[in-house]
N, C-alpha and C positions, 0 to 999 in steps of 0.2 A: 483272890479278889480283889487285893488292895492293886495287882498288876493290872485288873482289869479297868478300876478305875482310874487310875493311874494315864490310862489312855484316852480318858473321856473329856469333852470343854469341861474348863474351868467352870463355868455356871451351872454345868446340869452337878457337877462333886459338890458343890457348895449347896445345889438343891437336897442330895440326897443325903447330903451331913445334918441337916434339919427334918429327918425323917424318923420313924422308930423302927423304920424296916429293919433285919438283923439276919432274915434266911435267905443264903444269895442269890436261889433262883428269884425272890419275892424280886429283892434287890435290883437284878437286872430286868427284871418286866417295869419296875418302875423306871430305871434309867433309861428305858429304852421310852418310856413315853414322856419322860421331859425332854425327849432329844428333837422327837418328833414334833411335841409342842412347839419347843425352840424354831425348829425346821420351818412348822406351818404358819406363826402366828406371831414372828417379829421379834423384836429385843426386847420387849418388855412384857414375854412371857412370865416373866418371875417376879414381873415390880407389883407392888400391894394396890390393887386398882378394883373399880367399880363396875369399869366397863364390859365388854364383851370380848376382851383380849385375854387369853392364858391369866391367871393371879397365881401365884405358889406363896400360900401365906401359914408359915412353920411347915404343917403336913399334909395341908392340902390344895389342890390347885383349882381352880375354877377355869370354866371354858366355856364357849356359846353352846348352845343347842339348838336345833342336828349342829356339830361338828360342818363347817364348810370343806367340797372337797370331798368330806370321806375320812377326815382325818378323826382318829379314833379317842379318845378325853377319858381319864381313868376317872373319872367321879358322873355320878347317875344326876341325872337333871333336877333331882329333891337340893341333893348336894349345890350344884352350880348357884340354884334360886335361892340360901338359906346364906343371912348377912352373917359374917363374920361374928364369933363371941367375942365380950372387951376383953379375953386374954388374949382371944391372938390378935387383935389389933394391937394390943401393946407387944405383941411378941413381935421382934428382928424378925425383917423380913429381908429378902434376898433381891438383887437388884442387878442386871448386868445389859452387855452392849452387842450386837448382834457384829459378829466380826465383817470386812469384805468380801472375804470369797463366801458368805453364807448369804450376803444381803445379793451377789453376785447371780446362785445360784439359787435363789428363790426368786429374780428377776427374769433369768430363766427359764422357769418353769413358768411363771405367771402367760408370759411373753407362749411360752408353745401353749398353754392352754386357749389362749385366747384364736392363734392363728388354727388349731384343731377346730374353735365352735364356728369359725369364720370358713373352715374350708368347706361344707354342706352349701352354704350362698356364693361361693366363690365358680365351684364347679358349673350349681344349675345356672348363675351366669352367662359361664362358659359357654354350658349349653344351650341357653337360648341366643346368644350371639353367633354362635356356627351353624344352625338352624336359619338364623335369618341372613344369613354369609351367602348358605348353600342359594336358598329362595330368591335372594336378589341375584344369586348370574345367574341361575336357572332362567329368570324374566328374563334378565338383558339378552343372553343366549338365544331366547325367544325373540324377544323383536329383532334383536341384530337378525335373524335367520327367515325372519317375516319381507324383512327390506332385502335381505337379498333375492328370494320367492319375486319378489313384487318386481324389482329392476331385470330377474332372469326375464320373467313374461312379458315386460315391454319389452326389452334388449332383440331377448329368442334368441340371444348366444350367451356362454360364460365371458366372465373376467377376471385377465390375471392382471395385478396389480406390483407395480416397485416402490417401493418407498429408499426415494430419491432428495431431501431434500432440499440438498444444493445440485441440481440439474441441471442449472444455467452454466456449473464452474467449466473449466477449462483444463481437468486433470484426468489421471489416467481412469479413477473409477468414475468417470464421466462417460471416457469412452467405453469401458467395459457396458454399462450401462444399454450407451445408445445402440451397439454392436450385439446385443442379447437380445432385446427387442427387435432388430430388424431378423432377425435369427428367427422370431416369432411366430412375425411376421409374416415373413418368407414362409414355413412349415405351414404351419397353422391360422390362414387367410382368416379363418372367421371365429379367431377370439376377438374379443376387446381386450384392448391395453390401459389401463392407467400407470397415469406417474403421480403419486404425494410428490408435493415440490412449496419451498417455502420460499421460492422466485417469485413474491408478490409486485417487483417491480416491472413484471415485462410479462408481454404476451405468451401465448401458446407458440403463436407460430413463429413469435423471437426465440424463443426456445429450439425451435427446432431449424431455423433457421441458422441460426450461431452452431448448431452439431453439425449441422452440414457443411459449415466455415471453416472451422476448428476440428473438425477431424474425416471431414470429407465421408461422409455416414449419412446416405441420401435413404428414409424410412421409405417403406412401397404401402403402405396403410397411415389409417388416423391414430393418433392417440388422444387419451383424454386426457385431462390437466386437473387434479386437483388442490387446490391454492390452500397452504395451511397458513393462520395468520400467528400462529406462533411459534416462529420456529427460533427466537431468544431463547426460549427454555433449552437447548443444545447447545447454547454457543456456547465454549468455554471461560468467553471472557466474564460470562454472567456468576463463574465459581473461581472465585481465587482461591480458592481450597476447598480441597476434596472436590476435586474436579469429576473424578471418573463417576463418585459417585453422584451430584449433580445430574449431571448429562445425563446419565442413564433414567435418571427418576422425570428429570425432564421429557426425553425421549418415551415415556411412559405416556405423558399426558400430551405431547405431539401426538404418538400413535392412536390413543384415543380419538381428536381430533378425526382421524383421518378417517379415523373406522364408522365415524358419526356420520361422516357426510359420503363413504361408499364399501358396502359392505362386499370384498370379492370371490371369488370361487379360490383363486390362487395367489396367496400372497406372498413375497418376492423381498426378502430387506437387502437392497447391495449395499447398503452401506456400512454395515458393520454395527444398527442399536438391535440387537439382540433381544432386548426385555422389553422388545415391540414381539413378539415372538409368541411368546405366552398371551399374551392378549387376544391376538389376533386369532392363534389357534383355538382360546379354553371361551375367549364371549364370542367371539365370531363368528368360530365356527369351521374356522378355514382351514384347509390346506397350506402348509405355511415353508417357504424354502428359503435357503438365507446363502449368500455369494461374500464372502470373508476374505479383504484385504488385508485386514490387520487388527491381528485380536484387541479386543479390548483392554485386556490384562494378559500376560503373559510368566509364564516359570521365568525366563529371563531378567523379567523385572523384578519380580520377589529375590532373584539371583543380590542383584544390585544393590537391594537398599539391605539384607540382610549382610552383605558383605561393608556395606558402607560405601560402598561407588558412589564418589560426585559424576552428576549426569547431567542434563538440562532439566529433565524430572526428578531429579534426585538432588535437591539445592543441599551447598556446602552446608550452610546452617544446619542441616536436619542430619548428613551423613558424620558431621563431626560431632554428635549425641547424640549417645547410647538411647538416653529415655523415648527421645523426639525415633530417632529410628527402628526403638524395637513398639513404639508407638504405632508408624508407619503400615511394617510390617503386622502385623493383627490385622489395622486397616485392609490393605494388599491381599490376606488371605480370606478373610470371609469376606468381601468385593471378591474375589475368585471363585467361590463357592456359589455363590449367588449366582453371576458372573456364565456358571457351568451349568446349573439347573435352568438359567433363561437359553441357554443356549439349546439343551439338550430336547427342548420343546419341538424341534424345525425339524420336519419328514426329510429334509433334503439339507446334506451342506456342500459348499461348494467352495474352494479354497484357492487363492493363485498361485503355492509356491508350496514347497515340499518344509518350506521354514515352519509355515503357518500351520499349515497340516499336523506335525506334530505335538503346536502347543493346544491344537484346535482338538485334536485329540486328548491332550494331558485333561484340556479342562470341559469338556463337552461328551465325550465320552461316547464317540456315536460311530462307533470305527462302521459299521455297517451303512451306514446313509452319507460316509462324505468319501469326495471325491476330490481328485486336483483339477482344477479347468485354467490352464494358463491362461492370462489376460490377454486381448489382442493390442497388438504392435503393430503402427505403420508401417515395418520393416520393407512394404516395396516403393516407399515412397525416396525409398535412400539406394535402392538395386543403381543408381542414373549415375551417381557419383561413381569417376572412373579411381579404380585400386592400381598405382603406377605401380612398375616393377623398376628395379636396382638402375639398369638407365635411364628410364625416363626421371623416377626424383634426381639420380644425380645431376637432369641437365636442369630440370623444373627451379632446383635449389640452388644451383649457379655455384660459385667459392665462396659465398658468404652464405651460408645455411642459413635458413625461416624454421624452428621450432615453436608450436602452440601447443598449448597444454588446455583443454575443451571440459571446464563443468558447465549438465546440463541439471539441474535442481532450482527447486523451487526455495525461495531464501527463508524457509525454515530452521528453528534452532537445533531440530537432534539430524537436518541436512550435513551440520556441521565441516562449515566453509570456512573456521576458523583453520582445524587441521588443516583446508588445500591450501593458505596462506604461507602458513607452517612451512607447511615438506614444500612447498615450491620456496621459500627463501633459503631454506635450508643447500635443497638444488642450488639456485642460484651462484651464492656463498660457494662451492664445492666447483661450480665450472666458471669463476668469476679470470679467472683467465687466459678462455676462448670468446670473450665477449669480440673479438676482432674481430674470429671467425665465422659465430652464431650468434644468432639474436635469438633470447627466448623471452615469451611471453603466457601467461595465464590470463583466460576468461572465461570469465563466471558469467555464464545465461540461466536466466532463471527468471522467475515471475513471481510477484506483489501481489500479497490478496488483500491487505489491510493497511496498516498505518507502520502497526507495529513490524511489518516486515520492512517498511520500507524505513523504520529507526534502526534496524537491524545491518540492513546495507549501511544508513549510516557510518556508524559505528565500526565494521567491515572498512569501509573507505580508510576509516582513520589507525587501525589495525595496520594498513599498507605502507602508512604516511609512514608509522612509526616505525615499522622493517624496512625503511627505505624503499620500497617496492613501491611509491605511485604512480613511475611512468612503467612498472612492467606490466601490473595486474591490469585487466579489463574491465567494466562490469557492465555487460549486456541485459536493462530488464522488460519484460513483456515484447518478446523477438517475435516480428512472423515467422510463418513459418519456411519464407524463403530466406529467409538469412538464417538460421537454426541452420538449414541445409549447407550454405556456404560457409559455414566456421566449422560446421563437420564435417565437411571436406576437407580442407584447409590445413585441420590439426592434425597433431600426430601422436598423439594420447589422450583419449578419455578420460575424464577423472572423476573418481566417486568415492564419496569417506563415509556414507550414512551406518553408522553402525547398527547390525538386525533392520536393515533394509528390506521387508517382506519379501519385493519381489523385485523392482528395479526396470521403470519402463525404457528409463532414460538409459540405460547400458545396455539394452539393449539393442535404442539405437545408435548409439554409440558404434557397437561392433556392426550393427546393419550399414552405416556410414561409412564403413570400413576403417576408422581409428584401432589403435591398439587399446587394448583395454585396461585403469588399472581402477580397479574395486575396492571395497572393504570385504576384510575375510571372513566373513560372517552374513547369517543370514542367506535372502535369495541369491542375490550373485555369488556366496560361494559352495551353494547346494543347487542351484537350478541349470544358472548363466554361462559362470565364466570354468566354465567343464574342458576335460579334452572334448577334442571332436576326431574322430579322423585320427586317431592314435599321435596329434598333438595339440600343442596349448592355443587355446583361442585368448590367451588376456592374460592378464598377474593382478594377485591379490595381496593385498597391506594392512595394517593394523593400529601404528602410531607414524609419527613424524618419521625418523629413523627411514624406519621400516616404505614407507613412499618415497623416500627422497629419493634412496637405494634404489630399489624399482625405476621409479620414470631415469632415474643416471643409468639400469642398465640398457633402457628399452632405447633412450639415445646411443646407446655405444653400438647398439646392433649395427646390424648391415642392413642394408634400404633393402637387399631380399628377401632376408630372414625378417623382417616387420612386414612384409608386405603378404608374406607366405603366414604368416598371422591370420592377417587380414583375410585371408578370404577365409580362410576354417574358421573365423568367426564369422564374420557373411554368411553363408553357409548352414553356420550353426545356426543363428537365426532368425532362419527362418519357420523353426517349431515354433516361433511366437507371434505368425501373424494371421491376420482378420480371418482365412478359411479354416487355419487348426482349433481357433475361437468356436467359433463358429459350431465346427462338428464336433468338438466335446461336450460343450454348455449342451445340442440338444440331445448328445446320447443320457449326460445326467438329469434333462427336465422330463424327458421320456415318459416315466412310471408314475409322476404326476398327473402330466399332462393328458396322460390314457383316462385317469381319475375323472378327469372332468367332464361332463353333460351337456351332448352337446344338440 
């Protein structure tokens, strides 16, 4: 019994010492009552007081009746109400304070009781909110369906809508858009074509005229344009931090604007705004398809952050900080889950390369609905550039050889023009002793979208001056197509340095023009473009400054006849990416959805 009492709290031992109980079993029961009373009613349970808190006065315990929370009390109500006698008041009382552990346990118990009391109201509130949400979605869906039925009754034909907020731009994505529309209008002339665009500074006629001038794409039928007033919501400059999430949320609001103005039968996202897909499918009741140029987030981006590698989209202050890298990795992983859930809503998925296919399959998990449709490249426009044989090249170049390295890429950070300049510097240093026999220059051709790109060009010019290449590097901004052909026709090497380029239209154009291509050993160029053709190489691949310098030096050392063979194979291989091949593959992929449209 002494061992039992020794393990009881000191305040309970003191209280038991003032009792007249000696029988072991009764003493143990009394100890349990004291211990529970102290746990239940706090540190003043043994203090002499006339409040409802439990009190020990010599051999009596007073407590509240009925005890709160189902606690037991060793006294009867009558005992509890009976005031202590004079002797009891004179008797020494025992007081104590609860330990920190006991107070924590008591707080946790009270908090648990509070949560339990709130559980039922929370469940009822959740059920109510879910019911309201379901009714709201059902009501909106019925409203959108009534709008579509009214339009169908008015037009008498189904509508296919393309979501392309930047349709008046001059990039490869816009060429895909207009070639896709041309293919659909030739195959399905009875279908109405709508384009959602944010280009409010131009008219529809001006947009179509720009497509004809830039891409030589003339549409056989009319196109209806729905102008969106809030394209700024998907501008990256609006979100300096959490850009991916901000643009995705902004695309949902922009998609809502589009859906309210026109409810199509078939919706095609041709710019990669995957979060608009569930909006059009579940609220608009539309069939949805998507053409993915580049996944918004990829497993490679997750690897870059987890390995803490500095990139254009992983700043040094983040990659150098373990905590920030871990936080960004969690953010990327959560966003990848949301991106995959949104993309999986698509009934049909088309991707532009094998590299994009791998990432979309990993994120969207829609293998049975996904196919590769290579983008259309204007290879036929470069076929008139002659490829010289060994004797003709030697005669044209003469004794003083002139070598031109040409890069065709927009001046965006991911294109990595700094790598091109630094690699060219190493090449120039290695061939410094041949300056009397040859001239070597680097020509950077590309477009500037905004002031940020213009500032980037100024920075690159400064880098050239710093490296002593001011007279050897030329910048050609926003050049017309004929000048592009002229530069590629006289180029020896076509240079490309973007890491994980999703496809690489510029690489295909260089191959079609007859240059020897040197591309980054990643993404679409490695998987789909610079691949062996008819048993021979079609170009070269590299990864870093030394690798690019080595490859360029190797190309320049090749005999003119060897270079001519590589050029011919590359041009023949580039025919896989013609407009005709794109239209054939695009129509084959779209046919199942087009057949579901009521005409």
